[in-house]
N, C-alpha and C positions, 0 to 999 in steps of 0.2 A: 757042506751040504745041508740044506734045510728041508723040512717036511711040514706041510700044512695038515691039520687034523681033518679038515674037510675041504673038498674041492671048491674053488671059487664059483659062485653061482651068478647068473644074470642079475639077480636082485642086489647082490653085493656090489656089482659094478655100476648099476644105475643109481644106487644111493648117492654115489659121488656127485651126481648132477642134481638130484632132489635136494641135497644140502646146500646147493647154490641158490635156491629160492629165497628171496629176501624182499623186504618192503622198501629199501633204499633205492634211490635213483641217482647212482653215482657214475661219474665218468672216470675211467681208467686210462692210463697213457703209458706206452712205451715208445721211446723216441731215439732212433738210431742216427748218428752222425758220423762223418768220415774224417778221420784225422789225416790232414795233408800238410805238406810244406807250404807255408803261407806265401812263398814266392813262386813256386812251380806247380802247385796243386797235385804234386805226386804223393802217392801214399806213404805214410809214415809207418815203419815197422813197429811191432811190439817190442823188438829186441834192440839192445844197444844203449849207450849212454844218453842218447836223446830220443829213445823209443818210448812207446806209449806206456809201457810198464813203469819206466822211470818217472814219467810225467804224473801218473797216478800216485805213485809214492809221495811225490812232492805235494800233490793236492791233498792227499790224506793227512799229511802232517799239518798243513795249514788250516784245514777246516775240520779236523778231528773226526775222520771216517775210519772205519775198521776195514781190514783186508778181507776179501773172499779168496780162499786158497784152493788149489787143486794140486796135490803132491807138493806142497810148499811154494808153488808158483802163484803169483798174484794174477787172478783173472777178473777181479772187480773189487768194488768198495761198497760198503753198507753203512747206513746211518738211520736208525729207527726203522721206519717203513719204506724208506727210499734206497734205491740201489743204483750204482753205476757199473755196468758190466760190459764185457767185451765179446763181440761176435767173432766168428772164425778168422776174418781178415783184419782184426783189430778195430772194427767199427765200434764206436762208443755209444752204448745204449743207456739212456736215463729212464729209469722206471719210477714213477711217482705214486705215492699213496693216493688212492682215488679221492675225488672231491665231487661235491654236488654242483659245482660251478666251474666254468672255464677260468674265471678270474682266480679261483682258488689254486688251480694248477699253475696258472701264469705266475702267480706270487712265488710259489715254491721254485719254479724253473728260473725265474729272474734272480732269486737269491743264490741258487747254486751256480748259475752261469757267471755271476759277478766275480767269483773267485776262480772257477774252473777255466773260463776263457783266458783270464789273465795268466794262469799257470801254463796253459798250452802256448800262449804267445811268447813266454819267456824261452821256450824251446823252438822258436821260429815255426810253430805249428798252429794250425787253426782247425776248428771242427766245421766242416763243410756241410751245409744243408742241401744236399743233392742226393739222388737216388742211386748213383754208381760212381765209383772212382773215375774221374774224367780222364786221367792221364796214366793210369797204371792198371795192367790187367793181371789176372789171377796168377799167371806164370811167374810173376815178380812179387807176389804177396805170400809170405809164409803163414801157415796157420799158427795161431797162438797156442801155447802148451796147455791145452785143455784136452783131457783124455776123451771126453765125449765127442769133440770135434774130429779127432783123429778117426774114430769108428765111423762117424757119419760120412766123412770125406771118402773113406774107403768103400762105403756101401752105396750112397746115393747115386743113382744112375740118371742118365739124360744128358744131352749134348751140352747143356749149359749149367749143369749142377755145380761145377767149380766156380762159374761166374756168380751164380746166386749166393754161394757160401762166402766167397772171399771178397766180392766186389760191391755188393749191393747193400743199400741202407733204406729202411722203411720206417713207417709209422704205424703202430697198432693201437686201436681204441677199444676200450672194454665198456660193455653196456650191461647193466643189471636186468634180471628177470624176476617176476614175483611168483611164477608158477610154471609148471611144465607147459601148459597151453600158451602162456605169454612167451616163454623161451622159444618154442617152435615157431610161433608167429613172427617173432623178431628175427630168428635165425634164418627162416626162409626169405623174409623180405631183405635182409642183409645180403643174402646170396644174390638175389635179383638186382639189387642195387650196386653190387661190387664192381662190374665193368664200367658202369656209369661214372662211379666215383674215381676209379683208376684213371679214366679218361680226364676228368676234371683236374686231377692233381698230378698229371704226368710231368716228370721232372728229371728225366735221365736219358736224354738224346745224345750227349757227348760221352764217348767211350774211347780209350786209346788215343785221345787227342783229336778225334775227328767226329763229325756228325754222322751217326750210324744210319740215319733215315728213319729211325724209330723214335717216336715221342717218349716212349717208356721202355728202354732196354731192360730195366729191372723187371717189368711185367713179362717181357718176352723170356727172360731167364727162368722165371718161375713156371711159365707155361712149358718149358723144356727141361723140367727137373722131375724125375721120379713120379710119374702120374698115378702110381699106386698109393701115394700118400700126399699129393699136392692137388690143387684144383678144387673141384666141388666135393664137399663131404657127402652130399646126398643129391638126388635128382629133383629136388625142389617140390617133392610131393608132401602130402601130409605125413607126419612121422611122429615118433615119440623118443623119449630118452632111450628106451630099449632099442629102437631102430638104430640110433646113433651108436650105441654100444656094439650092436651086431655088425655095423660097418667097421668099427675098430677091430673087432675079433678077427676079421678076414685080412687085415693088413699085416704084411710080413714084418717080422721083428728084427731089430738091428742088434740089440744087446740087452743084457740085464746087469744089475749090480749087486754084489754081495760084499758088504763091508767097503773096503777100498779096491776090491777087485772087479774088473769088467769081464763079463763072459760074452764073447762075441758070437752072435748067432748068424749074422750074415744073410738074413732072409730065408733060412732053411725051413723055418716053420712060421706059421701065423700065431696070433695069441690064442685062438680057439684050440689049436693043436697043443699049445703049451699048457693050457688048462687040463686038457684031456690026458696028455702023455708026459708032461714035464719035459726037461731038456738036460741031458747029461747029469742026471741025478738031482736036478733042482726043480722044485715044484713052484707053480704060479702063486704069487702073493699079491696083495692089493697094491703094494708100492710098485710092483712090476707093471701092473696095469696103468697106474698113474704115470709112470715113465714113458710107457708105450704110447699113451694118449698125447704126451707131450712131444713125442717124435712123429706125430701126425701133423702135417702142415697144410691143410686146406686154406683157402682164402678166408673162409669164416670158420672158426673153430669153437666148439662148445666146451666150456670149462665150468667153473662155478660162476661164470658170467659168460656173455658172448664176446669173443675176441674177433675183431674185424681187422684183417691183416694185409689188405690189398693196396696199400698207398705208398708211393715214392716219398722219401724224405723231402720236405720242402722247408722254407724258411718259417720262423715262428709265427709270423702274422697269418700265414696260410694254414699252419697247423692248428692255430686256435680257431680259425674259421671252420676247419674240418670237425672239430670237437663240437662247436656250436650247431653245425648243420645236423650232426647226429643227435644231439640233445633234443633239437626241435622236432625231429621226426620220431624218435624212439621213445620219448617220454611224454607223448601226447597222443591219446587214443584216436582223436580225430585225424591227426597227421598220419599216424600209422595206417589207418584205413584209407585215407586219400592217396597216400603213396602206393599202397597195395593195388588200389584201383587203377592208378596211372600206369602201373607195370603189369596189370592183371592179364593182358592179352599176350604177354610174352611167355612162351613155353620153355621148358628145359632145353629143348633143341635150339630155340632162338637165342637164348643166353649163351649156350655153349658155342654156337657158331660165331656170333659177332664178337664175343670176348677175345677170340683169336686175331681179330682185326684191330682191337683197341691199342695194343702196343705200337703199332705203326701209325695209325691215323688219329688216335685219341678222339677229340670232339667231332672230327669229320667222319667217323665210323657210321655206317648206316645199319639199322636193323628194320627189317620188314619195310624197306623203302623210306624210312624216316631217319633223318640225321639225328644222332643222339644229342647233339648240342641243343636242339629244341627240347628234348626231354629233360636234360640237366637243368635248364632254366626253370622248368616246372617243379622239379625236385627242390631246387633252392627256394622257390616261392612258397612251397608248402612249409618248409622249415621256417622261413622268415615269418609267415603268418602265425605259425605256432608260437614262436618266441614272442611276437608282438601281443598275441592274445593273453599270454601269461605275464605280460609286463616284465619279462626276463631281461635283466641287465646284460646277459651274455649275447644279446642280439647284436651289440656293437661289433662283435668279432666276425659276424657273418658278411659284413659289407665288402671285405677284401675279395673274397671269392666271387661274390655276386657281381662286382665290378668287372673282374677279369673275365668271368663267364660270359658277361653280356657282350664282350668284345670277341668272343669265340677263341680265347687264348687260354693256355695252361701256364703254370709256373715256369715250365721249361722253355716257353716261347720267349720269356723276358728275362730269363736267368743270365747272369753275366759270368759264365765260367770261362 
């Protein structure tokens, strides 16, 4: 049992986000891929002599990575500031130290993949750049032995929550902010952009061996998972760090951790109630709030950076274009303003309504009578002009998505699954 001398205050919690203010303009990346049999594209289990755990052991030995353990089970690898971790259904996530350039991230990824892909190949496995397992559904995918995932799987509700956890793979991009005002400006714009970018990078139409009729089944799964902690974090209004914290305070809690013990709360209380009354003799601590904030899964999440989470996994060329697009928009004041003006007439209700059509129709979705493929072309043009004006070498990475978008296609339309 633990006791805090003083009850956590709103100021204690908002300081987490104020500490994120920085002068850097770095790009962060978390890149999930699907381990599949290279002949059948069926999911490869964590378990067994040819399972993902064994493959990671082999790679760790070859390239001198350390194990990340949970109750002595290998759940990932780490090396300096980079990690390779596993999502619930054995999806392999590569998290790279942030860089000021797309080229910097690419150099690191190329170096890791040089050995990593060879090791997977030796086990007749490949890492598939796709948003969902194409030939295996969650009923045949065991959770990896990570305690956190067990509690999440027991708690998360929604008709496609198991699909989201065990089947899907995405890309998350991190953007820095210099002040609270800058953070909120970028946060709100990222929320408005999110369904447009989801449409541009849709890449998960094949599931269970058939075309589902959805351009992004991954996006559909997220829309049907626990809407108390997924979707939009705010209603796209002017807000503050304090408002974001107040949103988190109302979210039901899943569990807390004391030492190596998990205390399952199962949504019985929210964090505000935990601060006020404790839970089974445990008082709220700042690390409990950090964990709680990390178990909140909106499409755009505020951390000590802005985490943009709404993209299907795509191949690396398109992934680099995604990073370049965000760099051009979020790290240029004129581009930020121009993009905000482009989307300025769209209300929270407009965004909420048409984002539910994006998983099925992607670029053919309409908002207020306009096809969003016309708007995505404008978004890409703003980013392109921004990178050109800065003579930024990362401009070269943007051409791949500009070309595809000009044909009104998404990665899934040309994917060879």
